[in-house]
N, C-alpha and C positions, 0 to 999 in steps of 0.2 A: 504493500498499500504505499502510498506516498500522496504526493498534488503536484500537479504541475501546471494546473488550468485553477483559476483566480474561480469565483462565482460572487456574485453581490448578494446581498440578501430580498431584493424583490425581485431577480431572476429565481433565485429558488423558492419562495412563497409561488410565486406562478407556476412553477412544475411542478411543486406539492397542492395547488389546487387539481391537477388531472387523477389526482389520487385519495382515498377514503384512510387517510392516517392523520386525522384532526389534526390542529395548530401548528405551525414549528415556535418554538420558544425558544431554541438555541443552534449553534450550531460551530465544526472549528475542522478545519483538516487536522488529517493524520499523516505523519512524519517520514512514517515506518513502510519498507521496500519500495519497489523501484518501476511497476508497472506501467498503474496506473490511478488517478487522482479519486482519491475516498475521500470522502468528513465524514464524521458522526453525529445522524444529525438528534434531537430533541423533541418531541411533540409534544400535544397535549395527550395521544395514547399511549404511542412506544416510542421503544427509542427506535433508531432505522441507518443503518448504513448507505447512504448514495455512495455510485458508481459511478464516475469520468471516466471514458474506454479511449483510451489516450492514442497516439498513430498506431504506437506496432501494434497494435489490437488490429486484427481485420473484422469491419462489422459485417463479413459473414458468417466469425468464426462464434457470433454468438449466441444463435440457437443454439448450438452446443454449453455453451460451457452455464448458461439458462435453464437448459433441459436435463441436463446433466446431474444439477442441482437438484431437479425437482424427482428426475427420478430413482435418487442415491435416498433421496429422503422418503419418498412411499416405499422404498427396499428395509427403511428404519435407520440407516443408517444419521448421528447428529451433525445437520448440516446446515449452513442461511439457505433460505428459501428466498426466491424473488417473488418480491409481489408486484402484481398487475396491478394496471388504470384502472378507473372507472370505463374504459372503455376493453377493458380484456386484452390489452396487448403488455408484454412486458415489457419492452424499450419504448424509451421518448427520449429527448434530444434538453440540453441543456447549454450555453456558455460554445455550442456548433458541434459539442461531442454526441456521440451515445451516449445516455446515460438509463442505469435501473438504481430501483430501490430494494433493498436486502435485508432480511429478516437481521436482526442483533441475537446475538449466540451471546449466552452466558458463559463468561468465564474469562480467563491471564492466561496469558504464554507466560511460559517457564525461562527465566535469566538464570536458569542453573539447574538445570535435569537432573537427574539421576538413573539409577539403573531402571528401579521400579517402572521411573516415568516412562524410559525408550522400552522397558516392554508393551508398560501398553500402548505405545503410539505404534509396536510393528504388527499388534492384533490389530489397532483402528485399520492401518491399510492395508491386510490382511481380507478386512471387513470392506472396508471399500473398492480395493478388487474384484469381492464373490459379487457384490449387492449390484456391479455396474455390466455384471453380466445379462446381456439382452437388451442393455440402450443399445440402441439402432444407429444412429447418424455416429459419423465416422468423422475424424481429423485425426490428419496424420502430426507427427512431430518436425516441428520447424525446426528445431533447438539437436538435432542428430546428425548422422556427420557431414552433408553435406552444409545444413544449418552452418553448424562448426567451422569449413571451410569458408566459407562466408564471412560471419564475422572475423576471422581472424586474415583476411584480402583487405578489410576494413580499418584492422585498428594495428597490423603488423607495422609499418612506416612508422607508427609512433611510438611502439610496444617497448622502447629502450630507450623512453622516458620514467616508465615505471621501473624498470631490471634491465639489463645491461645481459647481451648473451638471447635475448628471448630468443629470436627468427631462430637459434640451431637450436632451444630449442624445439622450439613448438611445432616446425616442419615435421623432422621424423616423426612426434609422438602424434599431430596426425597421420599422416602414412600408417603408419603401426598400428593404430584403433580400422585407421579403417581394412586395413591387410584383415585381422582378425577379429573383427567385429562380429558377434554371434548373432547364426540369421534363423532359427528355426526353435527355439525357444515360446513358449506360452505368452502370450500376448491377449492385450483386451485394453481398457481405459487406463491409464494411469493418473495420476494428481500430477506428477513430474517438479512441484516445487513443493515440499512437505515438508518445510522450516519451523523451526522454534515457535515464530513468530504465528504461523497460519496452522497451530492442536494449541488449542483452546481447554483447560483443568478447572475445577474446581477446587479445592485440595488438591490432593492426589487422584482425583477421578477427572478421568478425562470426557470434558463434557463435548467435543466435536472439532471436526475440519472446516477451514475453510480459503478460501481464495484460490479458486479450480482455474484461474483464468489462463495455467502455460497445461493443463488439462490436455490429456492427448490420445494417440493409440500407441502401443507401443509395447515391451518387455515387458511385463512384471517386475523379472526379477532385477531389472533397471530400475524402476521405481525405489526399490527395497538398496538399489545400492547409494540412490540421493540420500534415505535416507540415514546411512552408513554415515555418510559425509558429513548429516546434516546434522545429529545428535550424538555422534561419537571420538568427535576427538576436542582435548582441553584447549584452552584456552595460551595455554604455548603452544598448540602445535600436534603435541602428542595423544593418539591415538588409548582408547583407555577402553581394553578390550572388553571388561565386565559390562560396561554397557553396550558394544559390540553384540556379546553371547543373547542378552538381553534381548535387545531389539529383536534377532534370528531369533529367536529362541519361539517369541509371544507374536513374528507372523509365523514361523511353521505351526505354534496350534494352533490356526485359526486354515489356514491357506501352506497346504505342504509341498514346497517346493523339491521340483525334480532334479536328480544331479546331473544332470546338466544346467539345468542352473547352477546350482551350487558350485560347480568347476566351472562354471564361465564367469563368476564375483570381483575375480581381481580384475579381471579384463571392464567388465562395467564400472566398477566400481572407479577405473585411471577415466573412461570417457566419461562418467557423471562428473569427478571432478573437473577432465578441462571442459566439458560444455560451461563449470558457473564459470569457472577464472579468463574462458572466454566472455560470456555477458555483463559481469564487472569488468571487465580491462576496457570491453566498452564503451560502459556506460561511465565509467571513469574517465575517459578521453572524450567524450563526448556532449554528457550532461551538459545541458547550459546553466551559468552563473545566475545565480537567486530563483533555483528552484527551489520548492521545499521537500527534498527530498535528501537521504541518508546514506549516499554512497558510501559503497561496501567496497575490503580493501580485496585487490585480483588475487597479491601474492598470497592470502590466505591459504584459496583454491590452490595454487603454482603449488605450496606445501604436500597438501595431501594429496594431489597425484604424485608425486617425488616417491613417498611413502609408500603407495601404489603399486608402483612398480619393484619394489622391493619385496610386494604376497603371492607364493607359489599357488597356497591352495586355499578354498573359503576356514579351515580349521584354524589359519593365523587371523583370522575377526572375531574371533570364539566360537564358535558353532563346532562342536562335537558328533559328530552323525552318529547316528544307532547304528 
């Protein structure tokens, strides 16, 4: 979540008049995240999230995102729901951007997750994968192998501003992953961005998943590798094997991964680390001055990528196969 596009109170009140949500009492921008402009609204009825979809998000993808949230909620997964306008449409327009109102999900994201929380995240991710079965709209992953090449082409000329020698490291990494990326693993709808700020807890109980705007169809085990990267490293960059074991066991308790998926985990983890390094690098170099957005350090994910190169088997992430 972030704020790239500002809105006026008059514009917002006019937009809300198309919904049955009560009267606006206050609103504020949400700075966390990198993709869309988001605001927390308080009304005389309920708190809401307003999302303005920025230029990186294709308007044609919005039926997938909004429909997926409805599908998952219908299957019992706790996640926000898009609210219909008075005319029944889920999507409107505000400040020249496609916009939607989303229900507010109670809870807070964890700054210092423990292994017990990682276990719950693994369970919730697997439950999402299972719940998404039967969702009939498809969306290819635009941030997979070909997307990584495009991002790198847009960033490599200035990459040495972040760390010298990146071109010599990233070019062969992209080539290696292209040659070794698994193709025949189980696939389905993945979240693709299940970071700590996209998982809410009430105490130690996971209350729901949010922010499905990177969701797409891809390898299910790739989604697991994203969570390993997002949840199982400490602030000093070290991998926490206890958290990794908990996350993987939590996932396996709901959806058992195949032997081929487990064998592919080191390659998938390298790929997901590269993906977030490249998007962070691009955003670091191109985010406009004055945007209310927290830029994220791309080198954090470069260090994770280097770690995964040393891993030869899923057991090194903490999972003991039976």
